[in-house]
C-alpha positions in Angstrom: 6.8 -19.0 57.5 5.0 -16.9 60.1 2.5 -14.2 59.0 4.7 -11.2 60.2 7.7 -12.6 58.3 5.6 -13.1 55.1 4.2 -9.6 55.4 7.7 -8.1 56.0 9.0 -9.8 52.8 6.0 -8.6 50.9 6.4 -5.0 52.0 10.1 -4.9 51.4 9.5 -6.2 47.8 6.7 -3.7 47.2 8.9 -0.9 48.7 11.7 -1.7 46.2 9.3 -1.5 43.3 7.7 1.7 44.5 11.0 3.4 45.2 11.9 3.3 41.5 8.5 4.2 40.2 9.2 7.2 37.9 7.3 10.4 38.3 5.4 11.0 35.1 5.6 14.5 33.5 2.1 15.8 34.4 0.6 19.0 35.7 -2.4 17.2 37.1 -2.0 17.8 40.9 -4.1 14.7 41.8 -2.0 12.4 39.7 1.2 14.0 40.8 0.2 13.7 44.5 -0.6 10.0 44.1 2.8 9.3 42.5 4.5 11.2 45.3 2.7 9.2 47.9 3.7 5.9 46.2 7.3 6.9 45.8 7.5 8.1 49.5 5.9 4.8 50.6 8.5 2.9 48.6 11.4 4.8 50.2 10.0 4.2 53.7 9.4 0.5 53.1 12.7 -0.3 51.4 14.7 2.6 53.0 17.2 0.6 55.1 18.5 -1.4 52.1 18.4 1.5 49.7 20.4 3.7 52.0 22.9 1.0 52.9 23.7 0.0 49.3 23.8 3.5 47.9 25.9 4.8 50.7 28.4 2.0 50.3 28.5 1.4 46.5 27.4 4.7 45.1 24.7 6.2 42.8 25.6 4.3 39.6 25.4 0.9 41.4 22.1 1.5 43.2 20.5 2.6 40.0 21.4 -0.7 38.3 19.4 -4.0 38.6 22.0 -5.8 40.8 22.1 -2.8 43.1 18.4 -2.8 43.5 18.3 -6.5 44.2 21.1 -6.0 46.7 19.1 -3.2 48.4 16.1 -5.6 48.7 18.3 -8.3 50.3 19.9 -5.9 52.7 16.5 -4.7 53.7 15.5 -8.2 54.6 18.7 -8.8 56.6 18.2 -5.6 58.5 14.6 -6.5 59.2 15.6 -9.9 60.7 16.3 -8.7 64.3 12.9 -6.9 64.3 11.1 -10.0 62.9 12.7 -12.1 65.7 11.5 -9.6 68.3 8.0 -9.7 66.8 8.0 -13.5 66.9 9.4 -13.5 70.4 6.1 -14.4 72.2 5.9 -17.7 70.3 9.4 -18.7 71.5 9.1 -17.4 75.0 5.6 -18.5 75.9 5.0 -22.1 74.6 2.1 -22.6 77.1 0.1 -19.7 75.8 -3.1 -20.4 73.9 -2.9 -20.0 70.1 -5.4 -17.1 70.2 -3.2 -15.2 72.7 -0.1 -15.8 70.7 -1.8 -14.5 67.5 -3.0 -11.4 69.4 0.5 -10.6 70.7 2.0 -11.1 67.2 -0.6 -8.9 65.6 -0.1 -6.2 68.2 3.7 -6.1 67.8 3.4 -6.2 64.0 1.0 -3.3 64.1 3.1 -1.2 66.5 6.4 -1.8 64.6 4.9 -1.2 61.1 2.7 1.7 62.2 5.6 3.5 64.0 7.9 3.0 61.0 5.4 4.3 58.5 4.4 7.2 60.7 8.1 8.3 61.2 8.8 7.9 57.5 5.7 9.9 56.5 6.5 12.7 58.9 10.1 13.0 57.7 9.0 12.8 54.0 6.4 15.4 54.5 8.9 17.8 56.2 11.4 17.2 53.4 8.9 17.8 50.7 6.8 20.6 52.2 9.3 22.5 54.3 13.0 21.9 53.8 13.1 21.8 50.0 11.7 25.4 50.0 14.1 26.8 52.7 16.7 28.3 50.3 19.8 29.4 52.1 22.4 32.0 51.1 26.1 30.9 51.4 28.4 33.9 51.4 32.2 33.9 50.8 35.2 36.1 50.1 36.9 34.5 47.1 40.6 35.3 46.6 42.0 34.8 43.1 45.6 35.2 41.9 46.3 37.9 39.2 42.9 39.5 39.7 43.1 43.2 38.6 42.6 45.7 41.5 39.6 47.2 39.6 37.7 43.9 40.0 38.1 43.7 43.7 34.6 43.7 45.3 33.0 42.1 42.2 30.0 40.0 43.2 29.1 36.7 41.7 26.0 34.7 42.4 26.1 31.0 41.6 22.9 28.8 41.2 22.4 25.4 39.8 19.9 22.6 39.4 16.5 24.3 39.1 15.0 21.2 37.5 11.9 23.0 36.4 9.2 20.4 36.0 6.2 18.8 37.7 7.9 18.9 41.1 9.9 22.1 41.0 7.3 24.7 40.0 8.2 28.3 39.3 6.6 29.4 42.6 9.0 27.0 44.4 12.0 28.4 42.6 11.2 32.1 42.5 12.4 32.8 46.1 15.9 31.8 45.0 15.7 34.3 42.1 14.6 37.0 44.6 17.4 36.1 47.0 19.9 36.2 44.1 18.8 39.7 43.1 18.9 40.9 46.7 22.7 40.1 46.7 23.1 42.9 44.0 25.3 40.6 41.8 27.5 41.8 39.0 27.2 38.4 37.4 25.0 35.4 37.8 26.7 32.0 36.9 24.5 28.9 36.5 26.1 25.5 35.9 23.2 23.6 34.4 20.2 21.3 34.9 17.5 23.9 34.3 14.7 21.4 33.5 13.5 17.9 34.2 11.4 17.8 31.0 11.5 19.7 27.7 8.1 21.2 28.2 9.5 23.4 31.1 12.3 25.2 29.3 9.9 28.2 28.9 9.5 28.3 32.7 13.2 28.2 33.2 13.7 31.0 30.7 11.0 33.1 32.4 12.8 32.7 35.8 16.2 33.6 34.2 14.8 36.7 32.7 14.0 38.0 36.2 17.6 37.9 37.3 19.2 41.4 37.5 23.0 41.4 37.2 24.6 44.8 37.2 26.8 43.9 34.2 24.8 43.9 31.0 24.5 40.4 29.6 25.8 39.1 32.9 23.7 35.9 33.2 26.0 33.1 32.1 25.1 29.4 32.0 26.4 26.0 31.1 24.3 22.9 30.3 23.8 19.9 32.5 22.9 16.3 31.8 19.1 16.8 32.2 19.3 19.8 29.8 20.9 17.5 27.2 18.4 14.8 27.8 15.4 17.2 27.2 16.1 18.7 23.7 19.0 21.2 23.9 17.8 23.0 20.8 14.7 24.1 22.7 16.9 25.1 25.6 19.2 27.2 23.5 16.3 29.0 22.0 14.5 29.7 25.2 17.5 30.7 27.4 19.0 32.9 24.6 15.7 34.6 24.3 15.8 35.3 28.0 19.1 37.2 27.6 21.4 34.5 28.9 24.9 33.8 27.5 25.4 30.1 26.9 29.0 28.9 27.5 29.4 25.5 25.9 33.2 25.0 25.6 33.4 28.8 25.3 35.0 31.6 27.3 34.0 35.3 27.7 36.1 38.1 29.2 35.2 40.6 31.9 37.5 43.6 31.5 38.7 45.9 34.3 35.8 48.3 33.6 33.4 45.4 34.4 32.2 45.0 30.8 32.0 41.8 28.9 34.1 42.1 25.8 36.8 40.2 23.7 39.8 42.3 24.4 41.5 40.0 26.9 43.8 42.7 28.2 43.1 43.1 31.9 40.3 41.3 33.7 38.7 37.9 34.4 37.9 35.0 32.1 34.5 33.3 32.6 34.5 29.9 30.9 32.0 27.1 30.5 32.4 23.4 29.6 29.9 21.0 28.2 28.4 18.3 30.6 30.6 15.4 31.5 27.9 12.7 31.3 25.8 13.8 28.3 28.0 16.3 26.4 31.6 16.7 25.2 33.6 18.9 27.5 36.9 20.1 26.0 38.9 21.8 28.8 42.2 22.0 26.7 40.6 23.5 23.6 38.5 26.0 25.7 41.2 27.2 28.1 44.6 26.7 26.5 44.3 29.8 24.1 43.6 32.1 27.1 46.5 34.2 28.5 48.2 32.1 31.2 48.7 35.1 33.6 45.0 36.0 33.8 42.5 34.3 36.2 39.7 32.2 35.0 36.5 30.7 36.6 35.1 27.7 34.9 31.5 26.4 34.9 31.1 22.6 34.7 27.8 21.0 35.8 29.4 17.8 37.0 32.2 18.2 39.6 33.6 14.8 38.6 35.2 16.6 35.7 37.9 17.8 38.1 39.0 14.1 38.4 38.9 13.5 34.7 40.0 16.6 32.9 43.2 18.7 33.5 46.1 20.3 31.6 45.1 24.0 31.8 44.9 26.6 34.4 41.6 26.6 36.4 41.4 28.9 39.4 38.0 27.6 40.5 35.6 25.1 39.0 31.9 25.9 39.8 29.6 22.9 39.7 26.3 21.5 40.9 24.8 18.2 39.9 25.0 16.3 43.2 22.3 18.4 45.0 24.4 17.8 48.2 22.8 14.3 48.1 19.4 15.9 49.1 19.4 13.6 52.2 22.2 13.5 54.7 22.2 10.9 57.4 24.3 10.8 60.6 27.5 8.7 60.1 26.4 7.7 56.5 26.5 11.1 54.9 24.5 11.4 51.7 23.5 7.9 50.7 22.5 8.6 47.1 25.1 10.8 45.3 25.5 11.0 41.5 29.2 10.9 41.6 31.8 8.3 40.8 34.0 9.5 43.7 31.9 8.7 46.7 31.2 11.6 49.1 34.1 13.8 47.9 32.0 16.1 45.8 28.9 16.3 48.0 28.9 20.1 48.4 31.1 23.1 49.3 34.8 23.6 48.6 36.8 20.6 47.5 40.4 20.3 46.4 40.5 18.3 43.2 43.6 16.6 41.8 44.7 19.7 39.8 42.4 22.6 40.9 39.8 23.5 43.5 36.0 23.0 43.0 33.0 24.6 44.5 29.9 22.4 44.5 26.6 24.2 45.2 23.7 22.1 46.7 21.4 23.4 44.0 17.9 24.9 44.2 15.5 22.2 43.0 15.2 18.5 43.7 15.5 15.4 41.4 14.7 11.8 41.9 13.2 11.5 45.4 11.4 14.9 45.8 12.6 15.7 49.3 15.5 17.4 51.2 16.6 16.4 54.7 19.6 18.1 56.2 20.5 19.5 52.8 18.6 22.8 52.2 18.7 24.4 48.7 21.4 27.0 48.1 22.2 30.3 46.4 25.9 31.2 46.7 27.4 34.6 46.7 31.1 35.3 46.1 32.9 38.6 46.5 36.3 38.7 44.8 39.6 39.8 46.3 43.2 39.7 45.2 45.4 36.9 46.6 48.4 34.8 46.0 46.3 31.7 45.3 42.6 30.6 45.3 41.3 30.8 48.8 37.9 31.3 50.4 36.6 32.7 53.6 33.1 32.5 54.9 31.7 35.9 55.6 28.5 38.0 55.7 27.9 40.2 52.7 24.2 40.7 52.7 
């Protein structure tokens, strides 16, 4: 085996290991920076196989041991043409001196490896330092059937996936809160994943307390899988103390005077379901008792719920969870997506089997701490009457 080939095998194997190196919960900037460098290097070195396997087989497979081994094998296969090109001088110039051959091989190896690492480092730096902080405002007119005339013009802000933790610091997330308040929302709806570790629920609560909906008590949230995995009792205490209403298989009513009450006479139902992966969502029990002729918006962290739960009226399911994939590649789309249904629920409006879904790209990052082609998102809806659920992109702010 030639030296370039042996080095390629070594780097592909090291890249696979580093790609899945977990980020430890720490506030030490030096330790955190070192881990980020290692994880970025792993993605660069094993990127071709990781992207190919995850784009083809999905998030759940690539996070399994067979998926990781397959990513390593695909990386080696994709490297084969490059390795043959590097070894080309040996096959094309049999009369060259051994020293000359070695010099050519070393130069080609250096150029290929150096160019790949430089490009990967540049993209990763942009994704971490720039794009993950470039929060965008998506604005829509949302038509709902049976909406009372008094609620036309109601403004809803939707945010998800803060993932407060060692990567997503309050300073990174605060611009999204400022942008949400600039929209002058009547209600703020947040479908989950507020933290990446239990120690950061206090930071999430501090950010939530800075939201300024015009309806008293108008910050409504549901839990995501990461909230469940990081001590939900602490989450309930902290977020309730911040003035949030927690909708776990529960519904509240906004009346025609734009007040939250329990009358259920004329208005809009705002419902929340538990997380699909880590909780126990009960769509039938939560929605069936509600008046059938009144509209309802439903918070569910995981958009896959639209494929797996039905049987009651849902005018629009509001979800996050997928982060838009965080990285979008030409032709491949978003290679790593935490959904059982491929690219369907990447982001934006999607028609599910029984009802429509809106999937926000989220505010923070999880897993690989970068965004490329998938900027963070705050979403603003302004409500209108209509014969059915429909959306129209517009400019409201």
